[in-house]
C-alpha positions as CSV (number, residue, x, y, z in Angstrom):
1,X,8.8,-15.1,-37.5
2,X,8.5,-11.6,-39.1
3,X,11.0,-9.1,-38.5
4,X,8.1,-6.5,-38.9
5,X,6.7,-7.6,-35.7
6,X,6.5,-4.3,-33.1
7,X,8.6,-6.2,-30.5
8,X,10.7,-9.6,-30.6
9,X,11.7,-11.0,-27.3
10,X,15.1,-12.7,-27.8
11,X,16.2,-15.3,-24.9
12,X,19.3,-16.8,-24.4
13,X,19.7,-19.8,-22.1
14,X,23.1,-20.8,-20.9
15,X,24.6,-23.6,-19.2
16,X,28.1,-23.1,-18.5
17,X,30.9,-25.8,-17.7
18,X,33.7,-26.4,-15.4
19,X,36.8,-24.6,-16.4
20,X,39.2,-27.3,-17.4
21,X,42.2,-24.9,-17.0
22,X,41.6,-25.2,-13.4
23,X,41.9,-28.4,-11.0
24,X,39.2,-29.5,-8.9
25,X,39.8,-28.3,-5.0
26,X,41.6,-30.9,-2.8
27,X,38.5,-31.2,-0.6
28,X,35.6,-33.7,-0.3
29,X,33.2,-31.3,-1.7
30,X,30.4,-34.2,-1.5
31,X,30.6,-33.5,2.4
32,X,31.4,-29.7,2.1
33,X,29.0,-28.6,-0.7
34,X,30.0,-24.9,-0.1
35,X,33.4,-25.7,-1.6
36,X,31.6,-26.3,-4.8
37,X,31.3,-22.4,-5.0
38,X,35.3,-22.4,-5.5
39,X,35.5,-24.5,-8.7
40,X,36.0,-22.0,-11.7
41,X,33.3,-21.8,-14.0
42,X,33.1,-20.5,-18.0
43,X,30.8,-20.6,-21.1
44,X,31.4,-23.3,-23.4
45,X,32.2,-22.7,-27.1
46,X,28.2,-23.6,-27.7
47,X,27.1,-21.3,-25.0
48,X,29.3,-18.6,-26.6
49,X,27.9,-19.2,-29.9
50,X,24.3,-18.9,-28.7
51,X,25.2,-15.5,-26.6
52,X,26.8,-14.1,-29.8
53,X,24.3,-14.8,-32.2
54,X,21.7,-13.5,-29.6
55,X,23.6,-10.2,-29.5
56,X,24.0,-9.8,-32.8
57,X,20.5,-10.5,-33.8
58,X,19.7,-7.8,-31.4
59,X,21.9,-5.2,-32.8
60,X,20.0,-6.1,-36.5
61,X,16.6,-5.8,-35.0
62,X,16.4,-2.5,-33.2
63,X,12.8,-3.3,-31.8
64,X,14.1,-6.5,-30.2
65,X,15.4,-7.1,-26.4
66,X,17.8,-9.8,-25.1
67,X,17.3,-11.4,-21.9
68,X,19.9,-14.1,-20.8
69,X,19.2,-16.9,-18.1
70,X,21.1,-19.5,-16.6
71,X,20.4,-22.4,-13.9
72,X,21.2,-21.1,-10.6
73,X,23.7,-23.2,-8.5
74,X,27.3,-23.0,-7.1
75,X,29.4,-20.3,-9.2
76,X,26.4,-19.6,-11.1
77,X,26.2,-15.7,-10.1
78,X,29.9,-15.2,-10.9
79,X,29.5,-16.4,-14.4
80,X,26.4,-14.6,-14.9
81,X,28.2,-11.3,-14.0
82,X,30.8,-12.0,-16.7
83,X,27.8,-12.7,-19.2
84,X,26.0,-9.5,-18.0
85,X,29.3,-7.4,-18.9
86,X,27.8,-7.9,-22.6
87,X,24.9,-5.6,-21.9
88,X,21.8,-8.0,-22.4
89,X,18.5,-6.1,-21.4
90,X,17.9,-8.6,-18.6
91,X,19.6,-11.5,-16.9
92,X,18.4,-13.8,-14.2
93,X,19.1,-17.3,-12.5
94,X,16.5,-20.0,-12.8
95,X,16.0,-21.7,-9.2
96,X,15.8,-25.1,-10.5
97,X,15.5,-28.1,-8.0
98,X,18.7,-29.5,-7.4
99,X,17.0,-32.9,-7.3
100,X,16.5,-33.2,-11.0
101,X,19.8,-32.4,-12.7
102,X,20.1,-35.8,-13.7
103,X,16.8,-35.9,-15.2
104,X,17.1,-34.0,-18.6
105,X,13.4,-34.2,-19.5
106,X,12.4,-33.0,-15.9
107,X,15.2,-30.3,-15.9
108,X,13.9,-29.1,-19.2
109,X,10.3,-28.7,-17.9
110,X,11.7,-26.8,-14.9
111,X,13.6,-24.3,-17.1
112,X,10.5,-24.0,-19.5
113,X,8.4,-23.0,-16.5
114,X,10.8,-20.4,-15.4
115,X,11.3,-19.0,-18.7
116,X,7.6,-18.7,-19.3
117,X,7.3,-17.2,-15.8
118,X,9.8,-14.5,-16.4
119,X,8.1,-13.7,-19.7
120,X,11.1,-14.6,-22.0
121,X,9.3,-14.5,-24.9
122,X,9.0,-17.4,-27.4
123,X,12.5,-17.4,-29.1
124,X,14.9,-19.4,-27.0
125,X,18.5,-19.8,-28.1
126,X,20.8,-22.4,-26.3
127,X,24.0,-24.1,-27.6
128,X,23.6,-27.5,-29.0
129,X,25.2,-29.0,-25.9
130,X,23.8,-27.5,-22.6
131,X,26.7,-27.0,-20.7
132,X,27.8,-30.4,-18.7
133,X,24.2,-31.8,-18.8
134,X,23.9,-33.8,-21.5
135,X,25.0,-34.8,-25.3
136,X,22.5,-32.5,-27.2
137,X,19.1,-34.0,-25.7
138,X,18.3,-31.0,-23.6
139,X,17.3,-28.6,-26.9
140,X,14.6,-31.1,-27.9
141,X,13.5,-31.9,-24.4
142,X,13.1,-28.1,-23.9
143,X,11.2,-27.5,-27.1
144,X,8.9,-30.4,-26.3
145,X,8.3,-28.8,-22.7
146,X,7.6,-25.4,-24.5
147,X,5.4,-26.7,-27.0
148,X,7.6,-25.0,-29.4
149,X,9.4,-25.9,-32.7
150,X,13.0,-27.1,-32.7
151,X,15.6,-25.9,-35.0
152,X,19.0,-27.5,-34.1
153,X,22.7,-27.2,-35.3
154,X,22.1,-23.6,-36.4
155,X,25.2,-21.3,-37.1
156,X,23.5,-17.9,-37.4
157,X,20.3,-16.1,-37.3
158,X,19.5,-13.4,-40.0
159,X,16.6,-11.5,-41.2
160,X,16.2,-11.8,-45.0
161,X,15.0,-9.0,-47.4
162,X,11.4,-9.9,-46.6
163,X,11.8,-9.5,-43.1
164,X,11.6,-13.3,-42.3
165,X,13.8,-14.7,-39.5
166,X,15.8,-17.5,-40.8
167,X,18.3,-19.9,-39.1
168,X,21.6,-20.8,-41.3
169,X,23.1,-24.4,-41.0
170,X,25.8,-26.1,-43.2
171,X,25.6,-29.6,-44.2
172,X,28.6,-30.8,-46.1
173,X,28.8,-28.0,-48.9
174,X,25.1,-26.9,-48.6
175,X,23.9,-24.1,-46.6
176,X,20.3,-24.1,-45.8
177,X,18.1,-21.4,-44.7
178,X,15.1,-22.5,-42.4
179,X,12.2,-20.0,-41.4
180,X,12.0,-19.6,-37.8
181,X,8.4,-20.2,-36.4
182,X,7.0,-17.8,-34.0
183,X,7.6,-20.2,-30.8
184,X,10.9,-21.9,-31.5
185,X,14.0,-23.2,-29.6
186,X,17.4,-22.8,-31.8
187,X,20.2,-24.7,-30.7
188,X,23.7,-23.1,-32.0
189,X,26.8,-24.8,-32.8
190,X,30.2,-23.2,-32.7
191,X,31.5,-21.7,-36.0
192,X,34.3,-19.2,-37.0
193,X,31.6,-16.6,-37.5
194,X,29.8,-16.6,-34.1
195,X,33.0,-16.2,-31.8
196,X,31.9,-14.3,-28.6
197,X,33.1,-10.8,-28.7
198,X,34.9,-9.3,-25.8
199,X,33.2,-6.8,-23.6
200,X,34.4,-3.4,-22.7
201,X,36.2,-3.0,-19.4
202,X,33.5,-0.5,-18.2
203,X,30.7,-3.1,-18.6
204,X,32.7,-5.6,-16.9
205,X,33.2,-3.2,-13.9
206,X,29.4,-2.3,-13.9
207,X,28.5,-6.0,-14.0
208,X,30.1,-6.7,-10.7
209,X,27.4,-4.3,-9.1
210,X,24.4,-5.7,-11.2
211,X,21.4,-7.0,-9.2
212,X,20.6,-10.5,-10.7
213,X,16.9,-11.9,-10.4
214,X,16.5,-15.3,-9.5
215,X,13.5,-16.8,-11.1
216,X,11.2,-19.7,-9.3
217,X,10.7,-22.5,-11.8
218,X,7.3,-24.2,-10.8
219,X,6.3,-26.9,-13.0
220,X,3.7,-29.8,-12.6
221,X,6.1,-32.4,-11.9
222,X,5.6,-34.4,-8.4
223,X,8.1,-33.4,-6.0
224,X,11.5,-35.5,-6.4
225,X,12.9,-37.6,-3.7
226,X,15.9,-35.6,-2.2
227,X,18.8,-37.5,-1.6
228,X,21.8,-35.4,-0.6
229,X,25.8,-36.4,-1.1
230,X,25.9,-37.2,2.5
231,X,23.2,-39.7,2.2
232,X,25.0,-41.3,-0.9
233,X,28.3,-41.2,1.2
234,X,26.9,-42.8,4.2
235,X,25.2,-45.8,1.8
236,X,28.4,-46.3,0.2
237,X,30.3,-46.5,3.5
238,X,27.5,-48.8,4.7
239,X,27.8,-51.2,1.9
240,X,31.5,-51.2,2.1
241,X,31.4,-52.3,5.8
242,X,28.9,-54.9,5.0
243,X,30.6,-56.4,1.9
244,X,33.3,-59.1,2.5
245,X,36.6,-58.1,1.0
246,X,37.7,-60.1,-2.0
247,X,40.6,-62.4,-1.8
248,X,43.4,-61.7,-4.3
249,X,43.0,-64.6,-6.0
250,X,39.2,-63.4,-7.2
251,X,38.6,-63.4,-10.9
252,X,37.4,-60.5,-13.2
253,X,33.7,-61.8,-12.9
254,X,33.7,-61.6,-9.2
255,X,35.0,-58.2,-9.0
256,X,32.2,-56.9,-11.6
257,X,29.8,-58.5,-9.3
258,X,31.1,-56.5,-6.5
259,X,31.1,-53.4,-8.3
260,X,27.6,-53.9,-9.4
261,X,26.4,-54.7,-5.9
262,X,27.9,-51.6,-4.6
263,X,26.0,-49.7,-7.5
264,X,22.8,-50.9,-6.7
265,X,23.0,-50.2,-3.0
266,X,24.0,-46.6,-3.3
267,X,22.2,-45.5,-6.3
268,X,19.2,-43.2,-5.5
269,X,17.5,-44.8,-8.7
């Protein structure tokens, strides 16, 4: 990608995680989904790296703009307001179908559809692990869904003396510089040099009143079967009612078979 381009659109797609410093609420939030809004959320170290690299890249390329998106859901708006305090040019929440959250490929297809619909450019930065969703597969799935190249495990993005955008990553004692293609998903890992800066307090206050767009994510996937938490609990309760209690003398094999039977009868897949 050439720095000499008239206008470069940078997009950071963040996942967010549950804040481990706060305990889960003592309520059955499977039966009361509204309780999920009360669970504290934060950016993971990889989200922070992606955001910081995106902010720094915008600073070094004055003709560029930065949009930040995040999947919608419980607690997402509050977390996005914290992100908005860093003054990106645009923020929005992706209205991804809740039924695909356990399918990383389908999730990536809907996310890609939302970013395309929002005209988020072709340079997409994400953390090498996307929130609590997976262990690193999301970046590859997103690049595939966007028909884009993938550069994984980058630590920085820089424009060289010739105006070419390059991703820097380190392998043992070797640092390589990879040319970033025009359409590319770059996954960022955390490093000492890309720790997220602190926003100004005035920007924090302004972000509290900011209007946050919600973007529809319409992909070509067939509609998924909807299985609500209440249905899962009801199925589990019915299975427990049908199952005969195990005697105290039951061995390990019998206990494992009982667990497998419960999983088979309650799992939606």
